N, C-alpha and C positions, 0 to 999 in steps of 0.2 A: 409220330405221336401227335395227338390233338394238343392244341395250344392252351395255355392257362387262361382262365376266365378273369375278366376285370371285376373289381369290387362293386362299382356303381355305374348305372346308365341313366342319363337324364331322359325323361319322357315328356310328352306334351303337357301343356298347361302348367309348367313349372314344378311338376311333382317329381319325386325321386322314388325309385324302388330298388331293392337289392336284386341284382341280376345274377342269381346263383347259377353255377354250372347246371346244365340240363334243365333249366327252367324250374328248379325246385322252389318251394315256398319257404324252405329253411335250409341252411347248409347241412350237408351230411356226407360223411366219408364212407358210409356203408355201401355194400354192393347192391342193396335193394333200393337205392334212391331212385326217385322218378326221373325220367329223361324228358327233355323237351320234344314236343311234337313237331315234326317237320312235314309240311304238305307240299304238293307240287306247285300250288299257286305261290307260296312263299319262296320256294327255291327258284322258280322261274322269274319272279319279280326281282329277286336279288341278282340273278344272273344278267337280266336285261338292264337294270339300273339300281345300284345299291342305294342311291338317294331316295328313289321311290319306295324301296323296301323300308327304309327308315321311317318315311312318312306314314306308311300303312301299318307296319308290323311292330314298330317301336313306339312311335308317337300316337298310333291308333287313329289316324285321321282318315275320315271317309267323307266324300262329297255329299252335300245335302241331297242332290239329285243324282241317281245312277244313270249312266248312259242308256238310251232307249233300247239298244240292242241287248244289253245285259239284263235289264229288268224283264223284257219280253221273253228272252230265252229262259230265264228262271221260271217264269210262269208255265211255259211249255214243258220244261223238264219236270216240274212238280205235277203237272197234269198227266204226263206219261207215267210217272211213278204211281200215281193213283190208278191209272188205267190198267197197268200190269199187276198192281197189287190186288185188283178186284177181278182177276181172271175167273170166269165162270159165273159171275154175277150178271144177271140179265139186265139189271138197271145201272150198270157201271157207266154208260155214256151219260145218262142223266146226272149221275153223281159228279162226273168230271165237269159237265157244263155248269152245274151249281157251284163247283169250286172256282171255275173261271169267272162266273158272275161276281163272286165274292172278292176277287182280286182287283176289280175295277168299280169300286163303290161310287165314284164321282163321275161315272161315264155320261150321265145326262147333262152334266154341266162342264165337263172337261173334254175338249175335242180330241186330245191325245189319248186319253183313256178310252174314249168311244171307239177310236180307230183300232187300238190294240185289242179291245174286247171283241169287236167284229172279227178281226183276223184270227184271234185265238179260238173262238167258237167255230169258225168255218174250218180252220185247220184240223181241229180235233174231230169234228163231224166227218170231214173228208177222210181223215185217217181211219176212223172206225169203219167207214164204208170200203176203203181200200183193203184193210186187213181185218175182216170179220173173224177170220181164223188165222192161226200162224203155223208155219212149218217148223217152228222150234218150240221147245218146252221151257218155260220160265223156271229157273233154278233159284235165283236170288234177285231181289229188287232193292236198289240203293244199298248195296253191300259195303259196309265199312270194314276196314282192315288196318292192321299195323304190321310192321316188319322191321327187322334189324338192318341198320346201315353198317356195312362191314368195310374194313380196310382191305382193298383188293390185294395188297402185298402180303398181309398176315392172316387175313380172313377173320380177324378179331372184331367183335361188334363195337360200335362207337360207344364211348362212355357218356356222351352228351346228348345224342339225338336218337329218336326213333321215328321211322317213316309212318305216316298215316294218310288215309284217303277214303273216298267213297265212290264206288263205281255205280253207274246207272243201272246195270243189271248183268246177270250171268245167265246164259241160255244154253240148252243142249240142242245141237243141230247136227244131224247125220251121225249121231252117236258120240259127238265130241263137244267139249265145252268152249264157248266163245264169250268174250266180253261184249255186252250190248252197250253201244254208245250212241246217245241221242244228240243230234245236231240240228240247228235251224240255220238256213243259209239263204242269201238273196238270189243265188244262182249256182248251178253246178256245171262245170266244164272240165276239160282234161286237166287243167292246172289245179283245180280244186281237188280232184281225185288224187293227183300226184302228191299233193301236200299231206294227204293222210299218212303217207309213209313216214313223214317227219314228225308225227304226233308223239312227242316224247312222253307226254302225260299218260297216254293210254298204254304205251309200251311199259312204262314204269308201273302202272297199275297191274298189268298182266304179270310182271316179274314178281311183285309182292303177293298177288293172289295165288300164284303158284306156291309160294312159301306158306300160304295159309291153307293149303290142301286142295286147291282148285287147279287141275292141270289144263290151263287155258292154252289153246292151240292157235287162236286167232281173234280177230275183232270183227263184229258185225256192226257197221256204221248204219244208223237209221236216220236218214236225212229228211227233214221236212222243209219245203221251200216256202219262203215268204213272198206273197204276191205284192205287186206294187199298185194294185187296184185301190182306189179311194172312193169314198161315198160322195156322190154329187151333191154339192151345196145348193144348187138352183141359182136363180137370178134374183137380185134385188129389184125393186120397182124401177130404180133409175137405170139399171142395166137393161131391163126389158124395154123401157121406153126408147133408149138409145138404139137398141137393135131393131125394134119395130120401125123407127123413123128411117134407119138405113135401108131396110128392106122396102119400105114404101117409096123411097126416093128412086129405087131401081125399077119400080113397077110403073108402067105407063098410066095406070089409073090413079097413081099417087096413094094407093091404099095397101094395107098389109093385113093378112089374116093370121099373122104369127101369134102364138100363145106364149104366155110367160112360162119359163121352165121352172117347175117346182122342185123343192129339195127331194132327193131320193129317200124313200122311206127305209127303215131298217129291214123290213121284209124284202123289199126290192134289192137292196144291197146284198143281203145274205143270199139271195137267189143268184146274183152275179158271181159272188164268191164261191158258191156251191158248184157252179159250172166250171170255174177255174180249177178248183180242187178235185174235180172229176177227171182232169187231164192226167195222162200217164206220167208226165214229167213233174207233177206236183210233189211226188214222194220218190225217194230213191234208197235202195239198200246196196251196200258195198261190203263184200266179205274180203278181208285181208288176213293172210297168214303171217304169223310172227317169225322174224328172223332171229335165229339163235345167236348169231353174231351181234345183232343189235342189242339183245337182252344182256349179253355178256358185257357190253360196253357201258351199260347203265350203272353198274356198281362203281366203275371208275369215275363216271361223270358226277354222280351224287356225292361221292366221297370228296372229290376235289372242290365242289362248291361249298360243302360244309367247312372245309379247311380255309377257304377264302373268306367265308363268313366269320369264322372265329378270329381270323387275322384282322378283318375290318373292325370287329367289335373290340378287340384288344387295343387297337390303335385309335378307335373312335373316328375312323375315316370312312365316309359314305360318299363315294364318288358319284358325280352327276353325269350320266351318259346321255348327252344331247342328241345322239343319233337315234334315241328311242323316244324322243319327245312327240313324234308324230307317227308312231307305229299304228298299224291297223287303220290307216287312212283317217285318223282323227287325232286331235291333240290330247296329250296325256291329261288326266283329270287334275294333276298337281302342277301343270304348267304355270298357271297364274301365280301360284305360291312361290315357285322357284324363280319366276321372272321378277317377283317383288323383292328378291333377296331374303325370303323367308320372313316377311313382315308379319308380325303377330296379328295385326288387324285383318289382313287378308285371310290368314288362317282361321280366325274366329268367325269371319263373315261367310266363308265358303265351305267350311268343313265342320263336322261334328265328331265327337269322340265315340268310336264304336269298336268293339272287340274284333280282332281279325279272325281268319279261318272260318268264314261263313259256310264253307262247304261241309264242315263237320258240325253236326247239330249238337253233339255232346262230345266231351273228351273220350276217346275210344279206349283209353287204358286208365285203370285205377286212379292214381294221384297225379298222372301226367298233366301238364298244362301246356296249351299251345304257346310256343315262344318263338319259333322260327318257321 
């Protein structure tokens, strides 16, 4: 049985809210009461580090600056959503490029924005040239879904939670339905492709999309590579003078005809990027079929995590998993806060209060509120 819910939970900034069962806005004993929305991001965060879960999903803390990889990936995902949503529109590439321009409004004054803008434009232009037509038909774009979380022993639905998510797309390929999953990556090798089998999020999405009437048989991973090319900054006058003097010293005449290296123009850099994205390895598609055994295990996994969450919430214990502090080859965004002993000054200086579940634009079911 699911465990009883606690009466109160302290949130960030010293506020209190009533933490009703199932994320309700008011207590209710009726069978029609709203359930709390559970997303993969939340469940994965809790599984990896309960303390990080508390920071993000209970205290609603979000870093002022998102990691570069996350912010860039979000732009590409939204651009591809627009691209496939405009299938058949002859002006869709221009529409996508206008969208990208709007995401980097400070690019003329911000070197980081300028680099991301260049890369995003070149990536989408190269993508359009690589895939002017598709061998699949688009069925859904950014498909949201909900589904019951069931006790694997009794098959009864959870009284507290409902699963929700948003898939990049659903396509029909060779007469069957596949989940379309967009990814950006720095490189693709055998290890990267092997990791796709462990993609619990996508397996979970397929499981619940089947419940929603989409007989998904596999996943089509659509991978876009991120080049390491950078726009040449050119030489300062001092750098040029030093290089010219060095070359002159090596010349018997004591002179040098060296010219100052000027900054690379946007057009020149886009030309180099276009050459890179014309390479076969710039884009990759991988088709993976679903394992029925893996899908069957998901119900057990999700149910167990929800029970662990309810236990942590009941006891108010959010353990810190230090083995996860440097996952993905970068420090956790909450590391300074944890290192400070949860100093409120560190919290207020480094984080803002922002609602969780960014992957869901709107609550997918009537009165349900994202809570876990």
